[in-house]
N, C-alpha and C positions, 0 to 999 in steps of 0.2 A: 684912595690911591690906586687900588687894583683896577678900578673902572677906568681911570685915566690912562694907565698903562695899556689896558686892553684896547682902548680907543686908538692910542698911538700906534700899536702894532697893526691894528686893522687898517688904519690909514696908510701906514708904511707898506703893508702888503698890497693894498690897492694901487699905490703909486708904482711899486715894483712891477706888478702885472701890466700896468699901463705902459711903463717904459719899455718892457719887453715886447709888448704888442706893436710898438712903433718901430721895431727893428727886425721884423721878419725879412729873411732873404731866401729866395729860391736860389739854389746853387747847382752849377755843373762844374765839377772839378776834375780835369783830366790828369792822368799820371805824368804828363809832360806837356809843356807849351810849345816846344820846338823839337820835332822828331828829325834826327839827323840820319843820313844814309847809312852810317855805320851802326846805328842802333836798331833795336827791335821795331818792327813795323806795327806791332800790336799796341793799341792804346786802351787803357782802362779809364772809364768815366763813372764818377760817383754823382748821383743826383740826391740832394738833400733839401729839406725845408728847415732852416736852422737860424739861430742867433749866432752868427759866425764868431764874433769876438768873445762872447761869454761861453760859447760851446753848449748852449741849451738847445735841445732838439724838439721838433714837432713831427708828428706822423704825417707822412706823405702818401697820397693815393696815386694810382697810375695816371700819368699825364694825358691830356687830350692829344698833344702832338710831341714828337721827339724826332729830330732829324738832323741832317747835315747838308750844307751847301759847299760844293767844291768845284772849281773849274766851270762855274756858271750853271751847274746842275744840282738839283735838289734830290736828296734820297731820304725816304721815310725809314726811320730806325726804330719805330715804336715796338715792333715785334722783337727787337733784340734786348729790350729791357727785362731785367730779372729782379724780382722783389728780394730785398735784403734787410738786414737789421744792423743798426749801429748804435752803440752806447754813447750817450752824451756825457757831459762832464759830471752830471749828477748820478750817473750809473743807470739811467733809464734806457731800455732797448727800444729805439724808435724805428718806425717803418721807413725805409729808404729804397732806392733803386740803383742798379748798376748795369753797365753795358760794356762790351768790348767792341773795338773798331779796328780794322786792319787797313793801313794805308796802302793804296795801290798805285798812286801817282803823286808827283810833287804838286805843291801849291798850298794856299791857305784854305783851311777847313773851318767853317763856321758851324759849330754845334749849337742847337737851339732847342728850347722846350717851352711848351705852353701847358701849365699845370691846370688841374681842376680848380675852380673857385674855392677859396678857403673862407669859411665864416669866422670872423673875429668878434666875439661878443663884447670884448672890452672896448672896441671902437664902434660897435654896431654897424659894421660894414663888411663887405666881401673883399677879398684880396686876390688879385690875379697878377703874378709876376712873370712876364715874358722875358726869358733869360737866354743869354748867349755867352759863348766863350770861343776864342779863335786859337787854333793850333796850326803852326806852320809845318808844312811837310817838305823835308829834304832841301830846305834853303831857297825854294822858289817863292819869292815874296809877291804874290799876286792874289787879290781877292779879299784882303783883310777889311776893306772899307765897303764891301758889297752889302746891300740891304736885303734882309730876309723877307720883308713884307709883313711883319707882325703888326698887330694893332698899335703897339708902341714899342720903340726900340732905341737903344743908344748906339749911334753910328760913330765909330771912332774917327777922329781927325789925326790922332797920333797912332802910329802902328802899335797894336795892342799886344805885342810880344817883343822879346829882345830888349826889355827895359831894365835899366840899372836902377838901383835904389836911389830915391830923390829925383828921378826923372819927372818932368811935368807931363801930365796926361790931359789931353783935350778931346772932347767928343760933343756931338750935337744930339739933343733929345728930340725925337720925332713922335708925333701922334697922328695916326692915319696918314702917314707918309709926309707930313709937313712939320717943319721945326716948331717946337712948342716953347715960346718965350717964358723966361722966369720960372721954369720948372724947378722944384726943390729936389735936390739930389742927396740921398743919404749914402755915406761912405763907411764901410767897415772892413777891418782887417780880419782875416780868417786865422784864428789862433790854433787851429788843428788839434783841439782837445787839450791844449796846455792852459794851465791856470794863469791868467793875466790880470793883474790888479791895477786898474787905472787910478790916477790921483783924484779923479772926480768923475761922476756919471756922464757928463757931457763929452768926455774923452772917448767913450765907447763908440758912439755913432757920430761921425763928423757930418756936418751939413754945409753944403754949398748951394748956390742958386745959379741957374743958367742965365745968360744975358738976354738981351732983346732978340738975338738971333737963335736962341735955344742952345748956345754953346756954354759948356762949363769947363773949368780948369782945376786940376788938383795935382799936388806933388806927394808921392807916396814915400814916407820916411823909413820904411822897414821892408826887408826882403820877405817875399811871400805872396800869397794871393790876396787881392783887394777886390771888393765888390762895390759897384756903383749902381744904385737903385734910384732912377728918376721917377718920381711919384706924381700922378695926376688922377683926376676923377673921371670915370667913364661917363658918357652922356646917356647911358642906359642904367637902369637899376635891376636888382635881383630880389626875389621874394624869399623870405624866411619866416616860417610860422604865420603865413598869411599876410605879412606886411612887407612893403617894398623898402629896400635899403640901398645906399650908394655902393658903388664898386670902385675900389682903389686899383688902378692899373699901374703896374710898375714895369719900367724898362730896365732890365738888369744886365750888366756886363761884368764879367770877371777877367782880371788881368793879373799877371804875375811879375814881380820885380826880383832882380838878382843883385847880390852884393858884388862890387868890383874887388877882386882879390889882387 
């Protein structure tokens, strides 16, 4: 009987690890998604590699790229990153990064990050999530649909800020600058360290697929930050311990919804 129980818990642990491995999200979470003229012009940005819904963290190393595009100009912000620590829901202190940015002019600001490749042994693959978030500056709504030029990215068709809860959000998935039909898109809510108990595991990570034009649609049912990760496989491999493995490239976009009061 003890052997059967041991086998059960071993299998259960393996399934748990596998399910967590399927829900990695690179994150850029700003302190505000719409900076008004009457507010502070200083913005805080947190960079995490996380399971957003469950609140389980992973250590992040310094990214390859970190920058912002505003008013048609790109600015390298990599030197502004500072290493930090954040405890996840299990109490583990994980390596994260943070930065400050001061708004100097109105318009939409697209913050982006290209992380170092992450080796995921449970999936026997590398993971690279090219991640963006759009912050509006002083009410000038120009530039939110501009493309950064990343290997893969989610380009919004719906303005990615000023969203009410239950608004429908649409975007197109692109790889190497071209729409990627039928891409699988994982969607997760960022619980911000709060314990959230879903009625079933499939509720943690929502899954939608893009259509033949690479367009996906989703309605966000709760106020807060939502991550969209469009997943594809790179045409190049990476080597680990002398063996070539596939690379999962993810185009990630974070958007925030607000309750109507």
